[in-house]
C-alpha positions as CSV (number, residue, x, y, z in Angstrom):
1,M,-58.0,77.3,-110.6
2,K,-56.5,76.9,-107.1
3,N,-58.7,75.1,-104.5
4,A,-61.3,74.7,-107.3
5,N,-62.6,71.6,-105.6
6,R,-63.2,73.3,-102.3
7,W,-67.1,73.6,-101.1
8,A,-68.8,74.5,-98.1
9,I,-72.1,73.5,-96.5
10,V,-73.6,75.9,-94.1
11,L,-76.3,74.4,-92.0
12,A,-79.0,77.1,-91.3
13,G,-82.1,74.9,-91.4
14,G,-83.0,74.7,-87.7
15,E,-86.0,76.3,-86.1
16,G,-84.1,77.5,-82.9
17,T,-86.8,75.9,-80.5
18,R,-84.6,76.1,-77.5
19,L,-84.0,80.0,-77.9
20,R,-87.5,80.7,-79.0
21,A,-88.7,82.3,-75.8
22,Y,-85.4,84.4,-75.4
23,V,-85.4,85.5,-79.0
24,K,-89.2,86.5,-78.8
25,E,-88.5,88.5,-75.6
26,R,-85.4,90.2,-77.0
27,F,-86.5,90.9,-80.7
28,G,-90.3,90.8,-80.3
29,R,-90.9,88.0,-82.9
30,D,-90.4,84.4,-83.5
31,I,-87.1,84.0,-85.6
32,P,-84.7,81.2,-85.8
33,K,-81.5,82.1,-83.8
34,Q,-79.2,81.9,-87.0
35,Y,-81.0,85.0,-88.6
36,C,-80.7,87.1,-85.3
37,V,-78.1,89.8,-84.8
38,F,-76.7,89.3,-81.3
39,N,-73.3,90.9,-81.8
40,G,-72.1,93.5,-84.2
41,D,-74.3,94.2,-87.3
42,K,-74.3,90.6,-88.7
43,S,-76.8,87.8,-88.1
44,M,-75.2,84.5,-86.9
45,L,-75.6,83.2,-90.5
46,E,-73.9,86.2,-91.9
47,H,-71.0,85.8,-89.3
48,T,-70.6,82.2,-90.5
49,I,-70.5,83.1,-94.1
50,H,-68.0,85.8,-93.5
51,R,-66.0,83.4,-91.5
52,I,-65.2,81.3,-94.7
53,K,-64.5,84.3,-96.9
54,G,-61.2,83.6,-98.7
55,V,-61.3,79.9,-97.7
56,I,-64.2,78.9,-99.9
57,A,-65.1,80.7,-103.1
58,E,-68.6,82.3,-102.9
59,E,-70.1,80.4,-105.7
60,R,-69.2,77.0,-104.1
61,T,-71.0,77.9,-100.8
62,L,-74.2,76.0,-100.3
63,T,-76.4,77.2,-97.4
64,I,-79.1,74.8,-96.2
65,I,-82.1,76.8,-95.0
66,G,-85.7,75.8,-93.7
67,R,-88.7,75.9,-96.1
68,S,-90.0,79.2,-94.8
69,H,-86.8,80.9,-94.0
70,R,-86.3,83.2,-97.0
71,R,-88.5,85.8,-95.3
72,F,-85.8,86.0,-92.4
73,L,-83.1,87.2,-94.9
74,N,-84.3,90.7,-95.1
75,G,-83.9,90.8,-98.9
76,T,-80.2,90.0,-98.7
77,P,-79.5,86.3,-99.2
78,P,-76.0,85.0,-98.3
79,T,-73.6,84.5,-101.0
80,G,-73.5,81.3,-103.0
81,R,-76.5,79.0,-103.4
82,L,-79.4,78.8,-101.1
83,I,-81.1,75.2,-100.8
84,E,-84.4,74.9,-99.1
85,Q,-85.1,71.7,-97.1
86,H,-88.6,70.5,-97.7
87,S,-88.7,70.0,-93.8
88,N,-86.1,69.9,-91.0
89,R,-85.1,66.4,-90.4
90,G,-81.9,67.1,-88.5
91,T,-78.3,67.7,-89.2
92,L,-77.5,64.6,-91.0
93,P,-80.1,65.0,-93.8
94,G,-78.9,68.7,-93.9
95,I,-75.5,67.6,-94.7
96,L,-76.5,64.9,-97.1
97,L,-78.8,67.3,-99.0
98,G,-75.7,69.6,-99.6
99,L,-73.5,66.6,-100.5
100,S,-76.2,65.5,-103.1
101,Y,-75.8,68.8,-104.9
102,I,-72.0,68.8,-104.6
103,L,-71.4,65.2,-105.6
104,A,-73.8,65.5,-108.7
105,G,-71.4,68.0,-110.1
106,D,-68.0,67.5,-108.5
107,P,-67.3,63.9,-107.4
108,D,-63.7,64.8,-106.3
109,A,-64.9,67.8,-104.0
110,D,-63.4,68.5,-100.7
111,V,-66.1,69.8,-98.3
112,L,-66.2,72.0,-95.2
113,V,-69.4,71.7,-93.0
114,L,-70.3,74.5,-90.6
115,P,-73.3,75.0,-88.3
116,A,-74.6,78.6,-88.5
117,D,-75.4,79.1,-84.8
118,H,-71.8,79.3,-83.4
119,Y,-69.7,82.2,-82.1
120,M,-66.0,82.1,-83.1
121,A,-63.2,84.6,-82.8
122,P,-60.8,85.8,-83.9
123,V,-61.8,85.4,-87.5
124,E,-58.3,85.1,-89.2
125,K,-57.2,82.4,-86.6
126,V,-60.5,80.6,-87.5
127,R,-59.8,80.8,-91.2
128,A,-56.3,79.4,-90.6
129,L,-57.7,76.5,-88.8
130,L,-60.4,75.9,-91.6
131,R,-57.6,75.8,-94.2
132,K,-55.6,73.5,-92.0
133,A,-58.6,71.2,-91.7
134,L,-59.1,71.1,-95.4
135,A,-55.5,70.4,-96.0
136,V,-55.5,67.5,-93.6
137,A,-58.7,66.1,-95.3
138,V,-56.9,66.2,-98.6
139,S,-53.8,64.3,-97.2
140,S,-55.9,61.9,-95.3
141,P,-58.7,61.2,-97.8
142,D,-60.3,58.3,-96.0
143,K,-60.8,60.4,-92.7
144,I,-63.2,62.9,-91.4
145,V,-61.4,66.0,-89.8
146,L,-63.0,67.8,-86.9
147,L,-62.2,71.0,-85.1
148,G,-62.2,70.4,-81.4
149,A,-62.7,73.4,-79.0
150,V,-60.7,73.6,-75.7
151,P,-63.2,73.3,-73.0
152,D,-63.4,75.8,-70.1
153,G,-65.6,73.6,-67.9
154,P,-67.6,70.3,-67.7
155,E,-70.4,71.2,-70.1
156,Q,-72.9,68.3,-70.4
157,D,-74.7,69.7,-73.5
158,Y,-71.7,69.4,-75.8
159,G,-70.1,66.2,-77.3
160,W,-66.7,65.3,-76.0
161,I,-63.8,64.1,-77.9
162,E,-60.8,62.1,-76.5
163,P,-57.6,62.9,-78.6
164,G,-55.5,59.9,-79.3
165,I,-51.7,59.7,-79.5
166,P,-50.2,62.7,-81.5
167,N,-48.5,61.6,-84.6
168,G,-46.5,64.8,-85.5
169,G,-49.1,66.5,-87.6
170,P,-51.7,69.2,-86.8
171,A,-54.5,66.5,-86.2
172,V,-54.7,63.6,-83.9
173,P,-56.7,60.5,-84.0
174,V,-59.9,60.3,-82.1
175,S,-60.0,57.7,-79.4
176,L,-63.4,58.2,-78.1
177,F,-66.4,60.4,-79.0
178,R,-69.3,60.8,-76.6
179,E,-72.4,63.0,-77.1
180,K,-74.1,64.7,-74.1
181,P,-72.6,62.8,-71.2
182,T,-73.7,62.5,-67.6
183,V,-72.5,65.2,-65.0
184,D,-69.8,62.7,-63.7
185,Q,-68.6,61.8,-67.2
186,A,-68.4,65.4,-68.3
187,A,-66.4,66.3,-65.2
188,E,-64.0,63.3,-65.9
189,F,-63.6,64.3,-69.5
190,H,-62.8,67.8,-68.6
191,M,-60.1,66.7,-66.1
192,D,-58.6,64.2,-68.7
193,G,-58.2,66.9,-71.3
194,F,-60.8,65.9,-73.8
195,L,-62.2,68.5,-76.5
196,W,-65.5,69.7,-77.3
197,N,-67.2,68.8,-80.6
198,T,-67.8,71.7,-82.8
199,M,-69.3,69.7,-85.6
200,I,-67.1,71.8,-88.0
201,T,-66.0,69.1,-90.5
202,A,-63.7,68.9,-93.3
203,A,-63.5,65.7,-95.5
204,K,-63.6,64.5,-99.1
205,A,-67.2,64.7,-100.1
206,R,-67.3,61.1,-101.2
207,T,-65.7,59.9,-97.9
208,L,-68.4,61.7,-95.9
209,W,-71.0,60.2,-98.0
210,E,-69.7,56.7,-97.7
211,I,-69.0,56.9,-94.0
212,A,-72.7,58.1,-93.6
213,R,-73.7,55.2,-95.8
214,N,-72.0,52.7,-93.4
215,F,-73.7,54.1,-90.3
216,S,-77.1,55.3,-91.6
217,P,-77.7,53.2,-94.7
218,R,-81.6,54.0,-94.8
219,I,-81.1,57.6,-94.8
220,V,-78.4,57.7,-97.4
221,E,-80.3,55.4,-99.6
222,R,-83.0,58.1,-99.8
223,F,-80.5,60.6,-100.7
224,S,-78.9,58.5,-103.4
225,L,-82.2,59.1,-104.9
226,I,-82.0,62.8,-104.5
227,R,-78.5,62.9,-105.9
228,A,-79.6,61.1,-109.0
229,A,-82.5,63.5,-109.4
230,V,-80.2,66.5,-109.1
231,E,-78.0,64.9,-111.9
232,R,-81.1,64.7,-114.0
233,G,-82.3,68.2,-113.0
234,Q,-85.4,66.6,-111.5
235,E,-84.8,67.5,-107.9
236,E,-87.9,69.9,-107.5
237,T,-90.3,67.0,-108.0
238,T,-88.3,64.3,-106.2
239,I,-87.1,66.1,-103.0
240,P,-90.6,66.6,-101.6
241,L,-91.5,63.0,-102.1
242,I,-88.5,61.7,-100.4
243,Y,-88.8,64.0,-97.5
244,E,-92.5,62.9,-96.7
245,T,-91.0,59.7,-95.1
246,L,-87.5,60.7,-94.4
247,P,-86.2,59.7,-91.0
248,Y,-84.7,62.0,-88.6
249,G,-80.8,61.9,-88.4
250,D,-78.3,63.6,-86.1
251,F,-74.8,63.8,-87.5
252,S,-72.9,63.8,-84.2
253,R,-74.9,61.1,-82.7
254,D,-75.4,58.8,-85.6
255,I,-72.2,59.3,-87.4
256,L,-69.4,61.0,-85.5
257,E,-69.9,59.0,-82.3
258,R,-69.8,55.8,-84.2
259,A,-67.0,56.6,-86.7
260,S,-64.3,57.6,-84.2
261,Q,-61.8,55.2,-85.8
262,Q,-62.2,57.2,-89.0
263,T,-62.0,60.5,-87.5
264,L,-59.1,63.1,-86.9
265,V,-59.3,66.1,-84.6
266,I,-57.6,69.4,-84.7
267,P,-57.5,71.4,-81.3
268,M,-58.4,74.9,-81.7
269,R,-55.9,76.8,-79.6
270,D,-56.3,80.5,-78.9
271,V,-59.7,80.7,-80.4
272,E,-63.0,81.5,-78.7
273,W,-65.9,79.1,-79.4
274,S,-69.4,78.7,-78.2
275,D,-72.4,77.0,-79.5
276,W,-75.2,79.5,-79.0
277,G,-78.0,77.0,-78.8
278,H,-78.9,78.1,-75.2
279,P,-79.8,81.5,-73.8
280,T,-77.3,81.3,-71.1
281,R,-74.3,81.0,-73.5
282,I,-75.5,84.2,-75.3
283,K,-76.0,86.2,-72.1
284,D,-72.6,85.1,-70.6
285,W,-70.8,86.2,-73.8
286,L,-72.7,89.6,-73.8
287,R,-71.7,90.1,-70.2
288,K,-68.1,89.3,-71.0
289,E,-68.1,91.5,-74.1
290,Q,-69.5,94.4,-72.1
291,S,-66.8,93.9,-69.4
292,R,-64.0,93.8,-72.0
293,R,-65.2,97.0,-73.7
294,S,-65.6,98.7,-70.4
295,K,-61.9,97.9,-69.6
296,K,-60.6,99.2,-72.9
297,P,-58.8,102.7,-72.7
298,S,-61.1,105.3,-74.3
299,G,-58.0,107.0,-75.9
300,R,-58.8,110.4,-74.4
301,L,-56.6,112.4,-72.2
């Protein structure tokens, strides 16, 4: 089957603490942002799953959710497989949990990692970029491939990527990766044409695992036990025990920022992107969308 080794890990295990007050004010209850419907008729998680439709087969999509998150799915879980974290230990353990299941059954897998709290449009251009990232990951099997957003300002809260010298392909080497810079650094990075880190990642699954092992060996050692338990069908008893003492890990800070020499980036031209981790970004988008709609011709005489 074509693209039979392609898998996706959708990260939906966060608790949305930074948006908690805004979400409660708007929806009247505490609910992690990835399960909220901010635009259209889909939640952020549902938009993310829809984004990879036709890129990754439904049965090879793993969605990592929180232990008590099933109640937020409204009886309609996303396609593919749901995997519950025993507790939220950060983005790195979320990715490694998905990789443990994938590598246990498909050691030659190609994997796409997507956070579930982003806004991206238009969807067809996004899908084309996802396919391109996977193709580059296959042709550069020892590299991590990132999608980099083109900044519209000196945002401090994002990670910044300095693209290296183009080599004629769609991806360029990463010269520098800096998470959450100072005000002055962000302004300098913006002026110098850096990109924003979207954390949307394509790689060979085994490459992602080994790079994580190089920079976070203690965490990967724990997940090696989980991976072996999955292979034996004993994960239900093993995972809770491992998570009891599992350290917190941040994929961008602990891996991407330290593995720049093993990373390529593809600039996302003509694509809108925003990490909706802060109320201001959602409110700004809603205002812009309302303005766009008001300027559209009604079609009436």
